[in-house]
C-alpha positions as CSV (number, residue, x, y, z in Angstrom):
1,M,0.0,0.0,0.0
2,T,1.1,3.6,-0.7
3,K,1.2,6.5,1.8
4,G,-1.8,8.2,0.2
5,F,-0.6,10.0,-2.8
6,R,-3.3,12.2,-4.3
7,V,-4.3,11.5,-7.9
8,E,-6.5,13.2,-10.4
9,I,-7.7,10.9,-13.2
10,R,-9.6,11.6,-16.5
11,G,-10.2,9.7,-19.7
12,V,-11.3,6.3,-20.9
13,Y,-9.2,4.4,-18.3
14,A,-10.5,6.6,-15.4
15,T,-12.9,4.1,-13.8
16,A,-10.5,1.1,-13.9
17,L,-7.5,3.2,-12.7
18,T,-9.6,4.8,-10.0
19,K,-10.6,1.4,-8.6
20,L,-7.1,0.1,-8.9
21,L,-5.4,3.0,-7.2
22,L,-8.0,3.4,-4.5
23,D,-7.5,-0.3,-3.6
24,Q,-3.7,0.5,-3.3
25,G,-4.2,3.4,-0.9
26,F,-4.1,6.4,-3.3
27,V,-6.5,9.2,-2.7
28,V,-8.6,10.4,-5.6
29,V,-9.0,14.2,-5.8
30,R,-10.9,16.5,-8.2
31,P,-13.0,13.4,-9.3
32,S,-15.4,13.7,-12.2
33,L,-19.1,13.5,-11.5
34,E,-19.2,10.0,-13.0
35,V,-16.4,8.8,-10.6
36,I,-18.2,10.4,-7.6
37,E,-21.4,8.6,-8.6
38,R,-19.7,5.2,-9.2
39,F,-17.5,5.2,-6.1
40,G,-19.5,7.1,-3.7
41,I,-16.6,9.4,-2.9
42,G,-16.8,13.0,-1.9
43,S,-15.5,15.9,-4.1
44,S,-12.1,17.1,-3.0
45,E,-10.3,20.2,-4.5
46,E,-6.9,19.3,-3.0
47,E,-3.9,19.7,-5.3
48,P,-3.0,16.3,-6.8
49,D,0.5,14.7,-6.6
50,L,-0.3,12.9,-9.9
51,I,-2.4,13.9,-12.9
52,I,-3.4,11.1,-15.2
53,R,-4.7,11.8,-18.7
54,D,-5.3,9.6,-21.8
55,R,-2.6,9.5,-24.4
56,G,-3.6,10.9,-27.8
57,D,-3.8,7.5,-29.3
58,L,-5.8,6.0,-26.4
59,Q,-3.2,3.2,-26.0
60,G,-2.4,4.2,-22.5
61,V,-2.0,7.3,-20.3
62,E,0.4,10.1,-19.5
63,V,1.1,10.9,-15.9
64,K,2.6,14.1,-14.4
65,G,4.0,14.1,-10.9
66,D,7.0,14.3,-8.7
67,A,9.6,11.5,-8.5
68,E,8.2,9.8,-5.3
69,S,4.6,9.7,-6.4
70,L,5.5,8.5,-10.0
71,A,7.7,5.7,-8.4
72,A,4.7,4.6,-6.3
73,L,2.4,4.5,-9.4
74,R,5.0,2.7,-11.5
75,S,5.2,0.0,-8.8
76,V,1.5,-0.5,-8.7
77,L,1.1,-0.6,-12.5
78,G,4.1,-2.9,-13.0
79,D,2.7,-5.3,-10.3
80,K,-0.9,-5.4,-11.4
81,L,-0.7,-5.2,-15.2
82,F,1.3,-8.0,-16.8
83,D,2.4,-6.4,-20.0
84,V,2.3,-2.7,-19.2
85,V,5.1,-0.6,-20.7
86,L,6.3,2.2,-18.5
87,R,8.4,4.9,-20.2
88,K,9.9,7.9,-18.4
89,R,9.8,10.9,-20.6
90,V,13.1,12.8,-21.1
91,D,11.6,16.0,-19.9
92,G,11.3,14.5,-16.4
93,G,8.2,14.4,-14.2
94,V,6.1,12.6,-16.9
95,L,5.5,8.9,-17.2
96,D,4.1,7.3,-20.3
97,A,2.2,4.1,-19.5
98,E,1.2,1.9,-22.5
99,F,-1.5,-0.7,-22.0
100,P,-1.1,-3.6,-24.5
101,W,-3.6,-6.5,-24.9
102,A,-3.2,-8.2,-21.4
103,S,-3.2,-4.8,-19.6
104,K,-6.4,-3.7,-21.3
105,K,-8.0,-7.1,-20.5
106,R,-7.1,-6.7,-16.8
107,L,-8.4,-3.1,-16.7
108,D,-11.7,-4.4,-18.2
109,E,-12.0,-6.9,-15.3
110,I,-11.3,-4.1,-12.8
111,R,-13.8,-1.8,-14.4
112,R,-16.4,-4.6,-14.5
113,S,-16.2,-4.9,-10.7
114,V,-17.5,-1.3,-10.5
115,V,-19.9,-0.9,-13.4
116,P,-21.4,-3.0,-16.2
117,T,-18.6,-3.4,-18.8
118,I,-18.6,-5.0,-22.2
119,K,-16.0,-7.6,-23.1
120,M,-12.9,-5.8,-24.7
121,H,-14.1,-2.4,-23.4
122,H,-10.8,-0.6,-23.4
123,Y,-9.7,-2.2,-26.7
124,Y,-12.9,-0.9,-28.3
125,K,-12.4,2.5,-26.7
126,A,-8.9,2.8,-28.3
127,C,-10.5,2.2,-31.8
128,G,-12.0,5.7,-32.0
129,S,-15.3,7.6,-31.8
130,G,-17.6,5.4,-33.9
131,V,-16.7,2.2,-32.1
132,S,-16.5,4.0,-28.8
133,S,-20.0,5.3,-29.1
134,A,-21.4,1.9,-29.9
135,V,-19.7,0.5,-26.7
136,D,-21.4,3.3,-24.7
137,M,-24.8,2.3,-26.1
138,A,-24.1,-1.4,-25.4
139,E,-23.2,-0.7,-21.8
140,R,-26.3,1.4,-21.3
141,L,-28.2,-1.8,-22.2
142,L,-26.2,-3.8,-19.7
143,S,-27.0,-1.3,-17.0
144,K,-30.7,-1.9,-17.7
145,D,-30.1,-5.6,-17.0
146,R,-30.2,-6.8,-20.6
147,P,-28.4,-10.2,-20.8
148,T,-24.7,-9.8,-21.3
149,E,-24.4,-12.5,-24.1
150,E,-27.3,-10.9,-26.0
151,V,-25.8,-7.4,-25.8
152,E,-22.3,-8.5,-26.8
153,K,-23.6,-10.4,-29.8
154,L,-25.5,-7.3,-30.9
155,L,-22.4,-5.2,-30.4
156,V,-20.2,-7.5,-32.5
157,R,-22.8,-7.3,-35.4
158,T,-23.0,-3.5,-35.0
159,L,-19.2,-3.1,-35.2
160,A,-18.5,-5.6,-38.0
161,P,-18.4,-2.9,-40.7
162,Y,-15.7,-1.0,-38.8
163,F,-13.1,-3.9,-38.8
164,P,-11.0,-5.6,-41.5
165,F,-11.9,-9.0,-42.9
166,E,-10.2,-11.5,-45.1
167,G,-8.9,-9.6,-48.2
168,S,-8.7,-6.3,-46.4
169,E,-5.5,-4.2,-46.6
170,V,-4.2,-2.9,-43.3
171,L,-1.1,-1.0,-42.0
172,I,1.3,-3.0,-39.7
173,E,2.3,-0.8,-36.8
174,H,5.3,-2.1,-34.9
175,V,5.8,-0.1,-31.7
176,K,9.2,-0.1,-30.0
177,L,9.6,-0.3,-26.2
178,G,11.0,3.2,-26.4
179,G,7.7,4.4,-27.9
180,E,8.6,4.8,-31.6
181,A,5.8,3.5,-33.8
182,L,7.3,2.0,-37.0
183,S,5.3,1.2,-40.1
184,L,6.2,-2.1,-41.6
185,G,4.1,-1.2,-44.7
186,R,0.7,-2.5,-45.8
187,A,-0.4,-6.1,-45.7
188,V,-3.4,-8.1,-47.0
189,I,-5.2,-10.2,-44.4
190,E,-5.5,-13.8,-45.7
191,E,-7.2,-15.3,-42.6
192,Y,-8.7,-13.7,-39.6
193,E,-10.8,-15.2,-36.9
194,E,-11.4,-12.9,-34.0
195,G,-10.1,-14.3,-30.7
196,S,-8.3,-17.1,-32.6
197,H,-5.7,-16.1,-35.1
198,V,-4.7,-13.8,-38.0
199,R,-2.5,-14.3,-41.0
200,Y,-1.4,-11.5,-43.3
201,V,0.8,-11.2,-46.4
202,R,3.2,-8.4,-47.5
203,E,4.9,-8.1,-50.8
204,M,8.4,-6.7,-50.6
205,R,8.9,-3.6,-52.8
206,S,12.6,-2.8,-52.2
207,G,15.9,-4.5,-52.0
208,G,18.3,-5.0,-49.0
209,V,19.0,-7.7,-46.6
210,Y,16.6,-9.4,-44.1
211,D,17.8,-8.6,-40.6
212,G,19.3,-11.5,-38.8
213,L,18.8,-13.9,-41.7
214,G,21.5,-12.4,-43.8
215,T,19.4,-13.2,-46.8
216,E,19.0,-10.9,-49.7
217,K,15.7,-9.1,-49.9
218,E,14.3,-8.9,-53.4
219,T,11.4,-7.1,-54.9
220,G,8.5,-9.5,-55.2
221,D,9.4,-11.6,-52.2
222,L,6.5,-12.5,-50.0
223,A,6.4,-12.2,-46.2
224,V,3.6,-14.3,-44.6
225,T,3.0,-13.5,-41.0
226,E,1.0,-15.6,-38.5
227,A,-0.1,-14.7,-35.0
228,M,-2.3,-16.5,-32.5
229,M,-4.5,-13.9,-30.7
230,G,-3.3,-13.6,-27.1
231,D,0.1,-15.1,-27.7
232,Y,3.4,-13.2,-27.4
233,Y,5.0,-13.6,-30.8
234,T,4.5,-13.2,-34.5
235,A,6.1,-15.6,-37.0
236,T,7.0,-14.4,-40.5
237,R,8.1,-16.7,-43.3
238,Y,9.9,-15.2,-46.3
239,Y,9.6,-16.6,-49.8
240,F,11.1,-16.0,-53.1
241,K,8.7,-14.7,-55.7
242,G,8.4,-18.2,-57.1
243,G,7.5,-19.6,-53.7
244,R,10.8,-21.1,-52.4
245,F,11.4,-20.6,-48.6
246,K,14.1,-18.0,-47.7
247,G,13.9,-18.2,-43.9
248,A,11.6,-17.3,-41.0
249,Y,11.8,-14.5,-38.4
250,I,10.0,-14.8,-35.1
251,N,9.3,-11.6,-33.3
252,L,8.6,-11.6,-29.6
253,N,5.9,-9.0,-29.0
254,T,2.8,-8.2,-27.0
255,P,-0.3,-9.9,-28.5
256,V,-1.5,-8.4,-31.8
257,E,-4.5,-6.2,-31.7
258,V,-6.5,-5.8,-35.0
259,Y,-7.9,-2.3,-35.3
260,P,-10.1,-0.8,-38.0
261,A,-7.2,0.2,-40.3
262,K,-4.2,-1.5,-38.8
263,I,-2.6,-4.4,-36.9
264,R,-0.7,-3.2,-33.8
265,Y,1.6,-4.7,-31.2
266,V,4.6,-3.7,-29.0
267,D,7.9,-5.2,-30.0
268,L,9.6,-6.9,-27.0
269,E,13.0,-6.6,-28.7
270,I,14.0,-10.3,-28.8
271,D,13.9,-11.9,-32.2
272,M,14.6,-15.4,-33.5
273,C,15.9,-16.3,-37.0
274,V,15.2,-19.7,-38.5
275,R,17.3,-20.4,-41.6
276,P,16.4,-22.9,-44.4
277,G,18.9,-25.4,-43.1
278,G,17.3,-25.4,-39.6
279,D,19.8,-23.2,-37.8
280,V,18.1,-21.0,-35.1
281,E,19.6,-17.8,-33.7
282,V,18.3,-15.7,-30.9
283,L,18.9,-11.9,-31.3
284,D,18.9,-8.8,-29.0
285,E,18.1,-10.6,-25.7
286,E,20.2,-7.9,-24.0
287,L,17.7,-5.2,-25.1
288,L,14.8,-6.8,-23.2
289,E,17.1,-7.4,-20.2
290,R,17.9,-3.7,-20.2
291,A,14.2,-2.8,-20.4
292,A,13.4,-5.0,-17.4
293,S,16.4,-3.6,-15.5
294,D,15.2,0.0,-16.2
295,G,11.6,-0.8,-15.2
296,V,10.2,-0.3,-18.7
297,V,8.7,-3.8,-18.5
298,A,8.1,-5.9,-15.4
299,G,10.5,-8.7,-14.4
300,R,7.7,-11.3,-14.7
301,L,7.1,-10.4,-18.4
302,F,10.8,-10.7,-19.0
303,Q,10.8,-14.2,-17.5
304,F,7.7,-15.2,-19.4
305,V,9.3,-14.0,-22.7
306,M,12.5,-15.9,-22.0
307,S,10.5,-19.1,-21.4
308,K,8.6,-18.5,-24.6
309,V,11.9,-18.2,-26.5
310,E,13.0,-21.6,-25.2
311,E,9.6,-23.1,-26.2
312,L,9.9,-21.6,-29.7
313,T,13.5,-22.7,-30.2
314,A,12.4,-26.3,-29.4
315,S,9.7,-26.1,-32.1
316,A,11.5,-24.0,-34.7
317,A,11.4,-26.6,-37.3
318,K,7.7,-26.1,-37.9
319,W,8.4,-22.7,-39.5
320,I,10.6,-24.2,-42.3
321,C,8.4,-24.7,-45.3
Protein backbone atom coordinates (compact mmCIF):
# COMPACT_ATOMS: atom_id res chain seq x y z
CA MET A 1 0.00 0.00 0.00
CA THR A 2 1.08 3.59 -0.67
CA LYS A 3 1.24 6.48 1.77
CA GLY A 4 -1.81 8.17 0.24
CA PHE A 5 -0.61 10.02 -2.84
CA ARG A 6 -3.33 12.25 -4.26
CA VAL A 7 -4.29 11.52 -7.87
CA GLU A 8 -6.54 13.22 -10.40
CA ILE A 9 -7.74 10.93 -13.24
CA ARG A 10 -9.64 11.63 -16.45
CA GLY A 11 -10.22 9.66 -19.66
CA VAL A 12 -11.30 6.27 -20.95
CA TYR A 13 -9.23 4.43 -18.32
CA ALA A 14 -10.52 6.57 -15.42
CA THR A 15 -12.93 4.09 -13.82
CA ALA A 16 -10.52 1.14 -13.92
CA LEU A 17 -7.54 3.19 -12.72
CA THR A 18 -9.61 4.83 -9.97
CA LYS A 19 -10.59 1.42 -8.62
CA LEU A 20 -7.05 0.05 -8.95
CA LEU A 21 -5.44 3.02 -7.20
CA LEU A 22 -8.05 3.39 -4.46
CA ASP A 23 -7.46 -0.25 -3.58
CA GLN A 24 -3.75 0.50 -3.29
CA GLY A 25 -4.17 3.42 -0.90
CA PHE A 26 -4.10 6.36 -3.32
CA VAL A 27 -6.52 9.24 -2.70
CA VAL A 28 -8.61 10.44 -5.64
CA VAL A 29 -9.01 14.22 -5.76
CA ARG A 30 -10.94 16.45 -8.15
CA PRO A 31 -13.03 13.44 -9.26
CA SER A 32 -15.42 13.68 -12.18
CA LEU A 33 -19.14 13.53 -11.46
CA GLU A 34 -19.16 10.04 -12.96
CA VAL A 35 -16.44 8.84 -10.57
CA ILE A 36 -18.23 10.44 -7.59
CA GLU A 37 -21.40 8.56 -8.55
CA ARG A 38 -19.70 5.22 -9.24
CA PHE A 39 -17.49 5.15 -6.15
CA GLY A 40 -19.53 7.15 -3.68
CA ILE A 41 -16.60 9.38 -2.86
CA GLY A 42 -16.76 13.03 -1.93
CA SER A 43 -15.49 15.86 -4.07
CA SER A 44 -12.07 17.14 -3.02
CA GLU A 45 -10.30 20.16 -4.49
CA GLU A 46 -6.89 19.29 -3.00
CA GLU A 47 -3.88 19.66 -5.26
CA PRO A 48 -2.96 16.28 -6.79
CA ASP A 49 0.46 14.69 -6.57
CA LEU A 50 -0.30 12.91 -9.85
CA ILE A 51 -2.37 13.94 -12.88
CA ILE A 52 -3.41 11.12 -15.22
CA ARG A 53 -4.74 11.78 -18.72
CA ASP A 54 -5.30 9.65 -21.83
CA ARG A 55 -2.58 9.50 -24.44
CA GLY A 56 -3.65 10.93 -27.78
CA ASP A 57 -3.81 7.47 -29.34
CA LEU A 58 -5.79 6.04 -26.37
CA GLN A 59 -3.25 3.21 -26.02
CA GLY A 60 -2.44 4.24 -22.47
CA VAL A 61 -2.04 7.29 -20.26
CA GLU A 62 0.41 10.08 -19.53
CA VAL A 63 1.09 10.90 -15.90
CA LYS A 64 2.60 14.09 -14.45
CA GLY A 65 3.97 14.12 -10.93
CA ASP A 66 7.02 14.28 -8.69
CA ALA A 67 9.58 11.49 -8.51
CA GLU A 68 8.22 9.84 -5.34
CA SER A 69 4.59 9.69 -6.44
CA LEU A 70 5.53 8.51 -9.95
CA ALA A 71 7.67 5.75 -8.43
CA ALA A 72 4.69 4.59 -6.34
CA LEU A 73 2.45 4.54 -9.42
CA ARG A 74 5.05 2.66 -11.49
CA SER A 75 5.25 0.03 -8.77
CA VAL A 76 1.47 -0.52 -8.75
CA LEU A 77 1.07 -0.62 -12.52
CA GLY A 78 4.06 -2.92 -12.97
CA ASP A 79 2.73 -5.27 -10.31
CA LYS A 80 -0.91 -5.37 -11.42
CA LEU A 81 -0.71 -5.18 -15.23
CA PHE A 82 1.26 -8.01 -16.81
CA ASP A 83 2.44 -6.42 -20.05
CA VAL A 84 2.30 -2.71 -19.20
CA VAL A 85 5.12 -0.65 -20.74
CA LEU A 86 6.34 2.21 -18.52
CA ARG A 87 8.41 4.91 -20.20
CA LYS A 88 9.91 7.85 -18.37
CA ARG A 89 9.83 10.90 -20.59
CA VAL A 90 13.09 12.76 -21.14
CA ASP A 91 11.60 16.04 -19.87
CA GLY A 92 11.27 14.47 -16.40
CA GLY A 93 8.22 14.36 -14.20
CA VAL A 94 6.15 12.61 -16.88
CA LEU A 95 5.45 8.89 -17.16
CA ASP A 96 4.10 7.29 -20.33
CA ALA A 97 2.16 4.10 -19.53
CA GLU A 98 1.18 1.93 -22.49
CA PHE A 99 -1.52 -0.71 -22.01
CA PRO A 100 -1.13 -3.58 -24.50
CA TRP A 101 -3.56 -6.49 -24.85
CA ALA A 102 -3.23 -8.15 -21.43
CA SER A 103 -3.23 -4.82 -19.60
CA LYS A 104 -6.43 -3.72 -21.35
CA LYS A 105 -8.01 -7.06 -20.51
CA ARG A 106 -7.10 -6.74 -16.82
CA LEU A 107 -8.38 -3.15 -16.74
CA ASP A 108 -11.65 -4.43 -18.23
CA GLU A 109 -11.97 -6.86 -15.31
CA ILE A 110 -11.26 -4.12 -12.77
CA ARG A 111 -13.81 -1.80 -14.39
CA ARG A 112 -16.38 -4.62 -14.48
CA SER A 113 -16.15 -4.88 -10.69
CA VAL A 114 -17.48 -1.32 -10.50
CA VAL A 115 -19.90 -0.87 -13.40
CA PRO A 116 -21.39 -3.02 -16.22
CA THR A 117 -18.58 -3.43 -18.75
CA ILE A 118 -18.63 -5.02 -22.18
CA LYS A 119 -15.97 -7.58 -23.14
CA MET A 120 -12.91 -5.80 -24.66
CA HIS A 121 -14.15 -2.40 -23.44
CA HIS A 122 -10.77 -0.64 -23.41
CA TYR A 123 -9.67 -2.15 -26.72
CA TYR A 124 -12.85 -0.88 -28.34
CA LYS A 125 -12.40 2.53 -26.73
CA ALA A 126 -8.93 2.77 -28.33
CA CYS A 127 -10.54 2.23 -31.77
CA GLY A 128 -11.97 5.72 -31.97
CA SER A 129 -15.25 7.60 -31.83
CA GLY A 130 -17.61 5.42 -33.90
CA VAL A 131 -16.68 2.20 -32.11
CA SER A 132 -16.50 3.96 -28.75
CA SER A 133 -20.04 5.33 -29.12
CA ALA A 134 -21.38 1.86 -29.91
CA VAL A 135 -19.73 0.55 -26.74
CA ASP A 136 -21.39 3.28 -24.68
CA MET A 137 -24.76 2.28 -26.11
CA ALA A 138 -24.14 -1.42 -25.38
CA GLU A 139 -23.17 -0.67 -21.79
CA ARG A 140 -26.30 1.38 -21.27
CA LEU A 141 -28.21 -1.78 -22.22
CA LEU A 142 -26.17 -3.79 -19.70
CA SER A 143 -27.01 -1.25 -17.00
CA LYS A 144 -30.69 -1.90 -17.74
CA ASP A 145 -30.14 -5.61 -17.03
CA ARG A 146 -30.21 -6.79 -20.62
CA PRO A 147 -28.44 -10.21 -20.83
CA THR A 148 -24.69 -9.81 -21.35
CA GLU A 149 -24.44 -12.46 -24.07
CA GLU A 150 -27.29 -10.86 -26.04
CA VAL A 151 -25.77 -7.38 -25.80
CA GLU A 152 -22.27 -8.54 -26.77
CA LYS A 153 -23.59 -10.39 -29.82
CA LEU A 154 -25.48 -7.26 -30.87
CA LEU A 155 -22.35 -5.16 -30.41
CA VAL A 156 -20.22 -7.50 -32.53
CA ARG A 157 -22.78 -7.30 -35.36
CA THR A 158 -22.95 -3.51 -35.05
CA LEU A 159 -19.18 -3.11 -35.16
CA ALA A 160 -18.45 -5.60 -37.98
CA PRO A 161 -18.39 -2.88 -40.71
CA TYR A 162 -15.66 -1.00 -38.83
CA PHE A 163 -13.15 -3.85 -38.80
CA PRO A 164 -11.04 -5.56 -41.46
CA PHE A 165 -11.90 -8.96 -42.88
CA GLU A 166 -10.21 -11.51 -45.14
CA GLY A 167 -8.94 -9.62 -48.16
CA SER A 168 -8.67 -6.26 -46.37
CA GLU A 169 -5.49 -4.23 -46.61
CA VAL A 170 -4.15 -2.90 -43.31
CA LEU A 171 -1.13 -1.05 -41.97
CA ILE A 172 1.28 -2.98 -39.72
CA GLU A 173 2.26 -0.80 -36.75
CA HIS A 174 5.34 -2.10 -34.93
CA VAL A 175 5.78 -0.14 -31.67
CA LYS A 176 9.18 -0.14 -30.01
CA LEU A 177 9.65 -0.31 -26.24
CA GLY A 178 10.98 3.24 -26.39
CA GLY A 179 7.69 4.41 -27.88
CA GLU A 180 8.58 4.85 -31.55
CA ALA A 181 5.82 3.52 -33.81
CA LEU A 182 7.31 2.04 -36.99
CA SER A 183 5.27 1.23 -40.07
CA LEU A 184 6.17 -2.13 -41.64
CA GLY A 185 4.07 -1.24 -44.65
CA ARG A 186 0.72 -2.51 -45.76
CA ALA A 187 -0.43 -6.13 -45.72
CA VAL A 188 -3.41 -8.10 -46.99
CA ILE A 189 -5.25 -10.21 -44.43
CA GLU A 190 -5.47 -13.82 -45.68
CA GLU A 191 -7.16 -15.31 -42.62
CA TYR A 192 -8.73 -13.69 -39.59
CA GLU A 193 -10.79 -15.24 -36.86
CA GLU A 194 -11.43 -12.88 -33.96
CA GLY A 195 -10.14 -14.30 -30.72
CA SER A 196 -8.27 -17.08 -32.55
CA HIS A 197 -5.65 -16.14 -35.15
CA VAL A 198 -4.68 -13.83 -37.98
CA ARG A 199 -2.48 -14.32 -41.04
CA TYR A 200 -1.41 -11.50 -43.33
CA VAL A 201 0.84 -11.15 -46.37
CA ARG A 202 3.17 -8.38 -47.49
CA GLU A 203 4.92 -8.11 -50.84
CA MET A 204 8.45 -6.71 -50.65
CA ARG A 205 8.88 -3.65 -52.85
CA SER A 206 12.55 -2.83 -52.24
CA GLY A 207 15.89 -4.55 -51.95
CA GLY A 208 18.28 -4.95 -49.03
CA VAL A 209 18.97 -7.75 -46.56
CA TYR A 210 16.61 -9.39 -44.08
CA ASP A 211 17.83 -8.56 -40.57
CA GLY A 212 19.35 -11.55 -38.80
CA LEU A 213 18.79 -13.93 -41.67
CA GLY A 214 21.54 -12.36 -43.77
CA THR A 215 19.45 -13.23 -46.82
CA GLU A 216 18.99 -10.85 -49.72
CA LYS A 217 15.66 -9.07 -49.88
CA GLU A 218 14.32 -8.88 -53.40
CA THR A 219 11.40 -7.05 -54.94
CA GLY A 220 8.47 -9.46 -55.20
CA ASP A 221 9.40 -11.57 -52.17
CA LEU A 222 6.46 -12.49 -49.99
CA ALA A 223 6.35 -12.18 -46.21
CA VAL A 224 3.64 -14.33 -44.63
CA THR A 225 3.01 -13.53 -40.96
CA GLU A 226 0.96 -15.60 -38.53
CA ALA A 227 -0.12 -14.72 -35.01
CA MET A 228 -2.30 -16.48 -32.47
CA MET A 229 -4.49 -13.94 -30.71
CA GLY A 230 -3.30 -13.56 -27.14
CA ASP A 231 0.15 -15.07 -27.72
CA TYR A 232 3.41 -13.18 -27.35
CA TYR A 233 5.00 -13.58 -30.77
CA THR A 234 4.47 -13.24 -34.50
CA ALA A 235 6.14 -15.60 -36.97
CA THR A 236 6.99 -14.43 -40.50
CA ARG A 237 8.07 -16.75 -43.30
CA TYR A 238 9.88 -15.19 -46.26
CA TYR A 239 9.58 -16.63 -49.76
CA PHE A 240 11.14 -15.97 -53.14
CA LYS A 241 8.71 -14.69 -55.75
CA GLY A 242 8.44 -18.25 -57.08
CA GLY A 243 7.51 -19.65 -53.66
CA ARG A 244 10.82 -21.09 -52.39
CA PHE A 245 11.41 -20.63 -48.64
CA LYS A 246 14.05 -18.04 -47.69
CA GLY A 247 13.86 -18.19 -43.90
CA ALA A 248 11.65 -17.28 -40.96
CA TYR A 249 11.77 -14.49 -38.42
CA ILE A 250 9.99 -14.83 -35.09
CA ASN A 251 9.34 -11.57 -33.31
CA LEU A 252 8.58 -11.58 -29.58
CA ASN A 253 5.90 -8.97 -28.95
CA THR A 254 2.75 -8.22 -27.02
CA PRO A 255 -0.31 -9.92 -28.51
CA VAL A 256 -1.46 -8.39 -31.80
CA GLU A 257 -4.52 -6.18 -31.75
CA VAL A 258 -6.52 -5.80 -34.96
CA TYR A 259 -7.86 -2.26 -35.30
CA PRO A 260 -10.12 -0.84 -38.02
CA ALA A 261 -7.22 0.17 -40.27
CA LYS A 262 -4.15 -1.49 -38.77
CA ILE A 263 -2.60 -4.36 -36.86
CA ARG A 264 -0.69 -3.18 -33.80
CA TYR A 265 1.63 -4.67 -31.18
CA VAL A 266 4.56 -3.65 -28.99
CA ASP A 267 7.90 -5.19 -29.95
CA LEU A 268 9.65 -6.86 -26.99
CA GLU A 269 13.04 -6.60 -28.73
CA ILE A 270 14.03 -10.28 -28.76
CA ASP A 271 13.88 -11.94 -32.18
CA MET A 272 14.62 -15.40 -33.53
CA CYS A 273 15.92 -16.31 -36.99
CA VAL A 274 15.19 -19.70 -38.52
CA ARG A 275 17.27 -20.42 -41.60
CA PRO A 276 16.35 -22.91 -44.36
CA GLY A 277 18.86 -25.44 -43.06
CA GLY A 278 17.31 -25.41 -39.59
CA ASP A 279 19.79 -23.16 -37.77
CA VAL A 280 18.15 -21.00 -35.11
CA GLU A 281 19.63 -17.79 -33.71
CA VAL A 282 18.25 -15.65 -30.87
CA LEU A 283 18.90 -11.92 -31.30
CA ASP A 284 18.88 -8.85 -29.03
CA GLU A 285 18.14 -10.59 -25.74
CA GLU A 286 20.16 -7.89 -23.97
CA LEU A 287 17.72 -5.19 -25.10
CA LEU A 288 14.82 -6.76 -23.22
CA GLU A 289 17.10 -7.41 -20.23
CA ARG A 290 17.93 -3.70 -20.16
CA ALA A 291 14.24 -2.76 -20.42
CA ALA A 292 13.45 -5.00 -17.44
CA SER A 293 16.39 -3.58 -15.48
CA ASP A 294 15.18 -0.02 -16.20
CA GLY A 295 11.60 -0.84 -15.17
CA VAL A 296 10.18 -0.31 -18.66
CA VAL A 297 8.72 -3.83 -18.45
CA ALA A 298 8.09 -5.94 -15.37
CA GLY A 299 10.45 -8.75 -14.42
CA ARG A 300 7.71 -11.35 -14.72
CA LEU A 301 7.09 -10.36 -18.35
CA PHE A 302 10.82 -10.71 -19.00
CA GLN A 303 10.83 -14.20 -17.47
CA PHE A 304 7.74 -15.18 -19.44
CA VAL A 305 9.28 -14.03 -22.72
CA MET A 306 12.50 -15.92 -22.04
CA SER A 307 10.52 -19.12 -21.40
CA LYS A 308 8.63 -18.46 -24.63
CA VAL A 309 11.94 -18.20 -26.49
CA GLU A 310 12.96 -21.63 -25.16
CA GLU A 311 9.61 -23.07 -26.24
CA LEU A 312 9.87 -21.55 -29.73
CA THR A 313 13.48 -22.71 -30.15
CA ALA A 314 12.45 -26.28 -29.43
CA SER A 315 9.72 -26.14 -32.08
CA ALA A 316 11.47 -23.95 -34.66
CA ALA A 317 11.45 -26.65 -37.34
CA LYS A 318 7.72 -26.11 -37.92
CA TRP A 319 8.44 -22.71 -39.49
CA ILE A 320 10.60 -24.22 -42.26
CA CYS A 321 8.38 -24.69 -45.28
